[in-house]
C-alpha positions in Angstrom: 16.5 11.4 3.5 13.4 13.5 3.0 13.5 17.0 4.5 9.8 16.6 5.6 8.4 15.4 8.9 6.8 12.2 7.8 4.4 10.5 10.3 3.0 7.0 10.0 0.2 7.1 12.5 -1.9 4.0 13.6 -5.4 4.8 12.4 -8.4 4.8 14.7 -12.1 4.4 14.1 -12.4 8.2 13.7 -9.9 8.0 10.7 -12.1 5.5 8.8 -14.2 8.1 7.0 -11.0 10.0 6.0 -9.3 6.9 4.6 -12.6 5.9 2.9 -12.6 9.3 1.2 -8.9 9.1 0.1 -9.5 5.5 -1.1 -11.5 7.0 -4.0 -8.4 8.7 -5.3 -6.4 5.5 -4.9 -9.0 3.5 -6.9 -9.1 6.3 -9.5 -5.3 5.9 -9.8 -5.6 2.2 -10.2 -8.3 2.5 -12.9 -5.5 3.6 -15.3 -4.1 0.1 -15.0 -7.3 -1.9 -14.5 -9.3 -0.2 -17.2 -12.2 0.5 -14.9 -14.7 3.0 -16.3 -15.7 6.1 -14.3 -18.9 5.3 -12.3 -21.9 7.1 -13.5 -22.0 8.8 -10.1 -18.6 10.2 -10.8 -17.3 8.7 -7.5 -14.9 5.8 -7.5 -15.4 3.3 -4.6 -13.3 0.4 -3.5 -10.8 -0.9 -1.0 -13.8 -2.9 0.4 -11.7 -5.8 1.8 -9.2 -3.4 3.4 -12.0 -1.3 5.0 -13.9 -4.4 6.2 -10.7 -5.9 7.7 -10.2 -2.6 9.5 -13.7 -2.6 10.9 -13.2 -6.2 12.1 -9.7 -5.7 13.5 -8.0 -8.0 11.0 -5.4 -5.5 9.8 -3.2 -2.6 10.9 -4.2 0.6 9.1 -2.2 3.8 9.2 -2.7 7.4 8.2 0.3 9.2 6.7 1.0 12.8 7.4 3.7 15.1 5.9 4.4 18.2 7.9 1.1 17.6 9.6 -0.8 17.5 6.3 -2.8 14.4 5.4 -0.7 12.6 2.7 -2.1 9.1 2.3 -2.8 5.8 4.0 -1.4 2.3 4.2 -2.3 -1.0 5.8 -0.6 -4.2 6.7 -2.3 -7.6 7.2 -1.0 -11.0 8.1 -2.3 -13.7 5.9 -3.1 -17.4 6.6 0.5 -18.3 6.1 1.5 -15.5 8.6 3.1 -13.5 5.8 2.9 -9.7 6.2 1.1 -8.1 3.3 1.1 -4.5 2.3 -2.6 -4.6 1.9 -3.0 -1.0 0.6 -0.5 1.8 0.1 -1.4 5.2 -1.1 0.5 8.5 -1.2 -1.2 11.6 -2.6 0.4 12.7 -5.8 1.8 16.0 -4.4 4.0 13.9 -2.1 5.2 11.3 -4.6 8.8 11.2 -5.8 9.9 13.1 -2.7 11.0 10.2 -0.5 7.7 10.0 1.4 6.7 6.5 0.1 10.2 5.1 0.7 10.2 6.3 4.3 6.8 5.0 5.0 7.5 1.6 3.4 10.7 1.3 5.5 8.8 2.2 8.7 6.2 -0.5 7.9 8.8 -3.1 7.3 10.6 -2.2 10.5 7.3 -2.3 12.4 6.4 -5.9 11.4 9.1 -8.6 11.5 8.8 -11.8 9.5 8.1 -12.9 5.9 6.7 -10.2 3.6 4.7 -10.3 0.4 4.3 -7.1 -1.6 2.3 -7.3 -4.7 1.6 -4.9 -7.6 -0.6 -5.1 -10.7 1.7 -6.2 -13.6 0.3 -3.3 -15.6 1.5 -0.8 -12.9 5.1 -0.5 -13.9 5.6 2.7 -11.7 4.6 0.7 -8.6 6.7 -2.3 -9.6 9.7 0.0 -10.0 9.1 1.7 -6.7 8.7 -1.4 -4.6 11.6 -3.3 -6.4 13.9 -0.4 -5.6 12.7 0.1 -2.0 12.9 -3.6 -1.2 16.2 -4.0 -2.9 17.7 -1.2 -0.8 16.0 -2.5 2.4 17.1 -6.1 2.0 20.4 -5.4 0.3 19.2 -7.4 -2.7 17.9 -10.4 -0.8 14.4 -10.9 -2.1 12.4 -13.1 -4.5 10.3 -11.7 -7.3 7.9 -13.4 -9.7 4.5 -13.1 -11.5 1.6 -14.9 -9.9 -2.2 -15.0 -10.5 -4.1 -13.2 -7.9 -7.2 -15.5 -7.6 -9.4 -12.8 -5.8 -9.1 -10.5 -8.7 -8.3 -12.9 -11.6 -5.3 -10.9 -12.7 -1.5 -11.4 -12.7 0.4 -9.5 -10.1 4.1 -9.0 -9.6 5.0 -10.5 -6.2 8.1 -9.6 -4.2 8.9 -11.7 -1.1 11.5 -11.2 1.5 12.2 -11.8 5.2 13.4 -9.3 7.8 13.2 -11.7 10.7 
C-alpha cells in the first residue's frame, strides 16, 4: 500500500488544457518505443483521439493527484463491443515505482464493471510488465493475454483481457 494520498479525480472541461499539456510528456515517453522523431517545434503532440472523445463525452477522463500534486491522467472508454478500454494511462516519472499506478489502475477497474481490454505496445516491455502484474493480482490470475494487430496504428500490441463482472 502506498503511503501517499492518491486521488483519481473525474476530469472536467477545465482540466482539458492541463491534460493536453501533460500528454506531451506521455507522447515523449512513447516516442522511445515508437521511434518518433522530436518535432522541429520541440513540442510533442498527440492523444488526439482521447482528447476528442473527451470533448464529445465518449470517454471518462481522470486527473491523478498524489498528496495534492498533479501526477498524471487516465481515461476509460467503452468500445463497440462494450469492453472497457484503458484509453490512456500516464503517471509522471517522479511517481512511478511507488505504487501510484497500481492503485490508480485498481480504482479504475473497480469503477467500471464488465469485460476489460488493456493494451500496450509490444516494444514497451515496462508497460507490459506493469499491466501483467497489476491484472494478475487484481484477477488472481484469471486473464487472457495475446499479441494483436492494432489496425488504427498498424502496429502489434500486447492485449490483456479479463472480466470483473
